[in-house]
C-alpha positions as CSV (number, residue, x, y, z in Angstrom):
1,M,6.0,-6.0,-6.8
2,K,7.3,-5.5,-3.7
3,K,6.2,-5.7,-0.3
4,I,6.2,-3.1,3.0
5,P,8.7,-4.9,5.0
6,F,7.4,-4.4,8.8
7,D,4.1,-5.5,10.4
8,L,0.7,-3.7,9.6
9,N,-1.6,-5.4,11.9
10,G,-1.4,-8.7,9.7
11,Y,-2.5,-6.7,6.3
12,E,0.4,-7.6,3.8
13,I,0.8,-4.7,1.0
14,S,2.9,-4.8,-1.7
15,F,3.6,-2.0,-4.6
16,G,5.2,-1.6,-7.4
17,H,4.2,0.0,-11.1
18,A,2.0,-0.8,-14.0
19,R,4.0,-2.4,-16.6
20,R,3.6,-0.1,-19.8
21,T,2.2,3.2,-18.4
22,R,4.2,2.8,-14.9
23,I,1.5,4.1,-12.6
24,P,1.9,3.0,-9.0
25,I,-0.1,0.4,-7.8
26,I,-1.2,-1.5,-4.2
27,K,-2.0,-4.6,-3.8
28,I,-3.3,-5.3,-0.2
29,T,-3.8,-9.2,1.6
30,H,-6.7,-9.5,4.2
31,P,-4.9,-11.1,7.2
32,K,-7.4,-13.6,8.2
33,N,-8.5,-14.7,5.1
34,G,-5.6,-14.3,2.5
35,V,-8.2,-12.8,0.0
36,S,-7.0,-9.8,-2.4
37,I,-8.3,-6.4,-2.1
38,K,-8.9,-5.4,-5.9
39,P,-5.4,-3.5,-6.5
40,F,-5.6,-0.2,-7.3
41,Y,-3.4,2.7,-9.1
42,S,-2.6,6.1,-8.1
43,V,-0.1,8.5,-9.3
44,N,-0.4,11.0,-5.9
45,R,0.9,9.0,-2.5
46,I,-1.5,11.0,-0.7
47,N,-4.2,9.1,-2.5
48,L,-2.7,6.1,-2.1
49,L,-2.7,6.6,1.9
50,E,-6.1,7.0,1.9
51,R,-7.0,3.9,0.3
52,I,-4.8,2.1,2.0
53,Q,-6.5,3.6,5.6
54,Y,-10.0,3.5,3.8
55,E,-9.6,-0.8,2.6
56,T,-7.7,-1.7,5.5
57,G,-9.2,0.5,8.7
58,L,-5.3,0.7,10.0
59,S,-4.7,3.4,12.2
60,D,-2.9,6.8,11.4
61,Q,0.1,5.7,13.2
62,Y,0.5,2.5,10.5
63,I,-0.1,4.9,7.7
64,E,2.7,7.1,9.0
65,S,4.8,4.1,9.0
66,I,4.1,3.5,5.2
67,N,4.2,7.5,4.3
68,E,8.4,7.1,5.8
69,H,9.2,4.2,4.0
70,F,7.4,5.2,0.5
71,Q,9.5,8.6,0.9
72,E,13.0,6.8,2.0
73,I,12.3,4.5,-1.7
74,N,10.7,7.7,-3.4
75,Y,7.7,6.3,-4.2
76,P,5.8,7.1,-6.2
């Protein structure tokens, strides 16, 4: 899994694909306690971004930056 390479208010967000199905997967690590939120899957980028925002409470500015990064690398 690869990490998003910029600051996300302390959150560490990794992304990749499930082994056999190649479905996109996201893993989020909490900034204060280092606990990972259960990884989640989706084939739709909008659903992934909405779930990231729901789980982290990040502002629209952060979500837009993540979306731009995903577009650059063509994920998912």
